[in-house]
N, C-alpha and C positions, 0 to 999 in steps of 0.2 A: 308632815312625815315625822315618824319617830325612829330614832336610831337605837338599836339594842345591841348588846354585846354578844359575841359568838357563844359564850357560855349560856346565855339566856336562850338563844336560838336552839342550841343542843338540848337544853332542858325542855323547852316548849314542844319541840318536834320529836324528840326521841331518836334523832338521827345521829350518826357519827360525824366527827369533824371532816373526815375524808369525803363522806357523802355530801355534806353541805358544800364543800369546795367543788366537787364534781358538778353539783347542780348549778353553782355559780358559773362555772366554765361553759355549761350547756345552755345558759340563759334561763334556767328554771328558778333561780333565786336572784335577788338583786346583788350586784357586786358589793364588796366591802368598801367602806369609806374610811380612809386614813384621817385621823384627827391629830392635830398638833404637829410639831416639827420633827420630833423623834431623832434629833441630832445627838 
């Protein structure tokens, strides 16, 4: 499995950020994966 950044997804698909998140919520796109601690 290859992880790609949201910016890459937007560029590759031509979709808007909101549309990608809508697809994730509906199960049409894989959910995002949080990397690192982010504290």
